[in-house]
C-alpha positions in Angstrom: -101.9 -102.9 -111.2 -99.2 -101.9 -108.7 -99.6 -99.2 -106.1 -96.6 -97.5 -104.5 -96.5 -96.5 -100.8 -93.8 -94.8 -98.7 -93.6 -92.9 -95.4 -93.3 -89.3 -94.4 -89.5 -89.4 -94.0 -89.4 -89.6 -97.9 -88.4 -86.0 -98.7 -89.6 -85.5 -102.3 -91.2 -82.5 -103.8 -95.0 -82.5 -103.7 -95.2 -82.4 -107.5 -93.1 -85.6 -107.8 -95.3 -87.4 -105.3 -98.4 -86.4 -107.3 -96.8 -87.2 -110.6 -96.3 -90.8 -109.7 -99.4 -91.2 -107.4 -97.1 -92.1 -104.5 -99.1 -92.8 -101.3 -97.7 -91.8 -97.9 -98.2 -93.2 -94.4 -97.1 -90.7 -91.8 -94.9 -91.2 -88.8 -95.9 -89.2 -85.7 -94.2 -86.5 -83.6 -95.0 -86.1 -79.9 -94.7 -83.0 -77.8 -95.8 -84.1 -74.3 -99.4 -85.2 -74.6 -99.8 -83.7 -78.1 -99.4 -85.9 -81.1 -99.0 -84.8 -84.7 -98.8 -86.6 -88.0 -95.6 -85.7 -89.8 -96.1 -83.3 -92.8 -99.9 -83.5 -92.3 -100.8 -82.0 -88.9 -97.4 -80.4 -88.5 -95.5 -78.4 -91.1 -91.8 -77.9 -90.6 -91.9 -74.2 -89.6 -94.6 -75.0 -87.0 -92.4 -77.8 -85.7 -89.4 -75.6 -85.2 -91.6 -73.0 -83.4 -92.8 -75.8 -81.1 -89.3 -77.2 -80.6 -87.9 -73.8 -79.6 -90.7 -73.1 -77.1 -90.8 -76.6 -75.6 -89.0 -77.4 -72.4 -88.6 -81.0 -73.6 -87.3 -82.6 -76.7 -89.9 -84.1 -79.1 -90.2 -87.8 -79.5 -91.3 -89.8 -82.6 -93.0 -93.1 -83.4 -93.5 -95.3 -86.4 -96.9 -95.6 -88.0 -99.1 -98.2 -86.3 -99.9 -101.5 -87.9 -103.5 -100.3 -88.1 -102.6 -97.2 -90.1 -100.7 -99.2 -92.6 -103.7 -101.6 -92.9 -106.0 -98.7 -93.5 -103.8 -97.5 -96.4 -103.4 -101.0 -97.9 -107.1 -101.8 -97.6 -107.9 -98.5 -99.3 -105.6 -99.2 -102.2 -106.8 -102.8 -102.5 -110.1 -101.4 -103.9 -108.2 -100.4 -107.0 -104.9 -102.3 -107.0 -104.0 -106.0 -106.7 -100.3 -105.4 -105.7 -98.6 -102.9 -103.5 -94.9 -102.0 -103.1 -94.2 -100.3 -99.8 -90.7 -98.7 -99.5 -89.6 -97.2 -96.2 -87.0 -95.6 -93.9 -84.1 -97.8 -92.8 -85.1 -100.5 -90.3 -82.0 -99.6 -88.3 -83.5 -96.1 -87.7 -87.2 -96.9 -87.3 -89.7 -99.6 -86.7 -91.7 -98.4 -89.8 -90.7 -101.4 -92.0 -91.7 -103.8 -89.2 -95.1 -102.2 -88.8 -95.6 -102.3 -92.6 -94.7 -106.0 -92.7 -97.1 -106.9 -89.8 -99.8 -105.1 -91.7 -98.9 -106.7 -95.0 -99.7 -110.2 -93.7 -103.0 -109.2 -92.2 -104.5 -107.3 -95.0 -106.8 -109.2 -97.4 -107.3 -108.9 -101.2 -103.9 -107.4 -102.1 -100.3 -108.6 -102.2 -97.9 -106.3 -100.4 -94.1 -106.3 -100.8 -92.3 -104.3 -98.1 -88.8 -103.1 -98.9 -86.3 -101.5 -96.5 -84.5 -98.7 -98.4 -81.7 -98.7 -95.7 -81.9 -94.9 -96.1 -84.2 -92.0 -95.5 -85.0 -88.5 -96.7 -84.2 -88.1 -100.4 -82.2 -91.4 -100.3 -85.5 -93.1 -99.7 -87.0 -90.7 -102.2 -84.6 -91.8 -105.0 -85.6 -95.4 -104.5 -89.3 -94.5 -104.5 -88.8 -92.6 -107.8 -87.0 -95.6 -109.3 -89.8 -97.9 -108.3 -92.4 -95.5 -109.7 -90.6 -95.4 -113.1 -90.4 -99.2 -113.2 -94.1 -99.5 -112.5 -94.8 -97.1 -115.4 -92.6 -99.3 -117.6 -94.7 -102.3 -116.7 -92.1 -104.1 -114.6 -93.4 -106.7 -112.1 -93.0 -106.7 -108.3 -90.0 -109.1 -108.3 -88.1 -107.1 -110.8 -88.7 -103.8 -108.9 -87.8 -105.4 -105.6 -84.5 -106.8 -107.0 -83.6 -103.5 -108.6 -84.2 -101.5 -105.4 -82.1 -104.0 -103.4 -79.3 -103.7 -106.0 -79.5 -99.9 -106.3 -79.8 -99.0 -102.6 -76.1 -100.0 -102.2 -75.3 -96.9 -104.2 -76.9 -94.5 -101.7 -74.9 -92.4 -99.2 -75.9 -89.4 -97.1 -73.4 -87.1 -95.4 -74.7 -84.5 -93.0 -73.6 -82.3 -90.1 -75.5 -81.2 -87.0 -74.6 -78.4 -84.6 -75.0 -80.8 -81.6 -75.5 -84.5 -81.1 -78.1 -84.2 -78.3 -81.1 -84.9 -80.5 -79.6 -88.0 -82.0 -78.4 -89.2 -78.6 -81.8 -88.7 -76.9 -83.7 -90.3 -79.8 -81.5 -93.4 -79.7 -80.6 -93.0 -83.4 -76.9 -92.2 -83.0 -75.6 -95.7 -83.6 -71.8 -95.9 -83.9 -71.7 -92.1 -83.8 -71.9 -92.5 -80.0 -68.1 -92.5 -80.3 -68.3 -88.7 -81.0 -70.0 -87.9 -77.7 -67.8 -86.0 -75.3 -65.3 -85.2 -78.0 -67.1 -82.7 -80.2 -66.7 -79.6 -78.1 -65.7 -76.8 -80.6 -65.9 -79.4 -83.4 -68.6 -80.1 -86.0 -69.4 -83.8 -86.4 -69.9 -85.1 -89.9 -72.0 -88.2 -90.0 -72.7 -90.8 -92.7 -75.8 -92.9 -93.4 -74.7 -95.5 -95.9 -77.4 -97.8 -97.3 -74.8 -100.6 -97.2 -75.4 -100.7 -93.4 -78.5 -98.6 -93.0 -77.3 -96.9 -89.8 -75.7 -93.7 -88.8 -71.9 -93.8 -88.4 -69.3 -91.2 -87.5 -67.2 -89.9 -90.4 -65.2 -86.9 -89.4 -65.1 -84.2 -86.7 -63.9 -80.8 -88.0 -63.3 -77.4 -86.3 -65.3 -74.6 -87.9 -68.0 -74.5 -90.5 -65.8 -73.5 -93.4 -63.6 -76.5 -92.9 -66.7 -78.6 -92.3 -68.1 -77.6 -95.7 -64.9 -78.3 -97.5 -64.7 -81.7 -95.9 -68.3 -82.4 -96.9 -67.4 -81.4 -100.5 -64.3 -83.7 -100.4 -66.4 -86.6 -99.1 -69.1 -86.0 -101.8 -66.6 -85.9 -104.7 -64.7 -88.9 -103.4 -68.0 -90.8 -103.2 -69.0 -89.9 -106.7 -65.5 -90.9 -107.9 -65.4 -91.6 -111.6 -69.2 -91.9 -112.0 -70.5 -89.8 -114.9 -74.2 -90.4 -114.1 -75.4 -89.7 -110.6 -78.0 -87.8 -108.5 -77.6 -85.4 -105.6 -80.0 -83.9 -103.2 -79.4 -81.1 -100.7 -81.2 -81.7 -97.4 -81.6 -79.3 -94.6 -83.7 -78.2 -91.6 -83.5 -74.5 -91.0 -81.9 -72.4 -93.6 -78.5 -71.0 -92.6 -75.5 -69.2 -94.0 -73.4 -72.4 -93.4 -75.9 -74.4 -95.5 -75.8 -71.7 -98.3 -72.0 -71.8 -98.3 -72.0 -75.6 -98.6 -74.4 -75.5 -101.6 -72.2 -72.9 -103.3 -69.1 -75.1 -102.8 -70.8 -78.1 -104.4 -72.3 -76.1 -107.2 -69.0 -74.5 -108.1 -67.2 -77.8 -108.1 -69.7 -79.5 -110.3 -69.7 -76.5 -112.7 -66.0 -77.1 -113.3 -66.5 -80.7 -114.2 -67.2 -81.7 -117.8 -69.2 -84.6 -119.3 -71.3 -85.2 -116.2 -74.9 -86.3 -116.3 -76.5 -85.4 -113.0 -79.5 -83.9 -111.3 -79.8 -82.0 -108.0 -82.8 -81.8 -105.8 -83.3 -79.7 -102.7 -85.6 -80.7 -99.9 -86.2 -79.6 -96.3 -86.5 -82.6 -94.1 -89.7 -83.2 -92.1 -90.5 -82.9 -88.4 -89.7 -86.6 -87.6 -86.2 -86.4 -89.0 -85.6 -83.0 -87.5 -86.6 -84.3 -84.1 -83.5 -86.5 -84.2 -81.0 -84.1 -85.9 -82.0 -80.7 -84.5 -83.0 -77.7 -86.6 -79.6 -76.8 -88.0 -78.9 -80.0 -89.8 -77.8 -80.0 -93.4 -76.1 -82.3 -95.8 -76.2 -84.1 -99.1 -77.6 -87.4 -100.5 -75.6 -89.1 -103.2 -77.1 -91.7 -105.4 -74.8 -93.3 -107.9 -77.1 -95.1 -110.3 -79.7 -94.6 -113.0 -80.9 -91.1 -113.4 -84.5 -90.8 -112.0 -86.7 -88.2 -113.6 -87.7 -86.2 -110.6 
């Protein structure tokens, strides 16, 4: 039997996680001397309250090797194989912690896979793995499929400032936007082809930003008839609502499309690096997962 493990940056609905018996190892958020497990000790609204009242920006850390070992050893009592799919290695050391744990744990074979994505991009790969487990596919087949399909993942998102990404060291090539985004909204891309955050556009005003996000989304979908989308956001806002309405209206006008749309708030760890007013869209051009 194969168990499926991911981490807390995987933004999937609770019912989906329960449906497929997906196990989660949490990353941690630090406010000064206080440490919280993402999505366990700290819910997102509590996180925003702490963020707004704190004089310092929060920091985050990957799960320890020991935490992964605890999870793997617990699952070894029931399963003989584990597939562990995680946030992009370019954004976090989570995969490395999982790999170090995988070679130390006894009694179970662990395959660690870098999704090269996060949030619902990671989530789509986890769902795909879960469905393949249900269909009786073996570990090698599932790993090969995830590596093949992750190339079809793209995330576009906008933030109201780059301070959080800069301080957290997750800004990657988007560093080029620093000092040039005054009165502009940066649009950033996380493509699973590279697994890192890169600058895409800088646009003046949220209405133009949302139109550019729509254009990027539809260009990425291209001629695909089967695809999956997921709205992702931190705090709700009028700008985010306008963006969703633009996408929904565009898709309504298209015919013969086979698609599904999820909507997920990102957790405290990702919000620590994007700020509260982040929003965007995950595009997966591939097999249609049953969420």
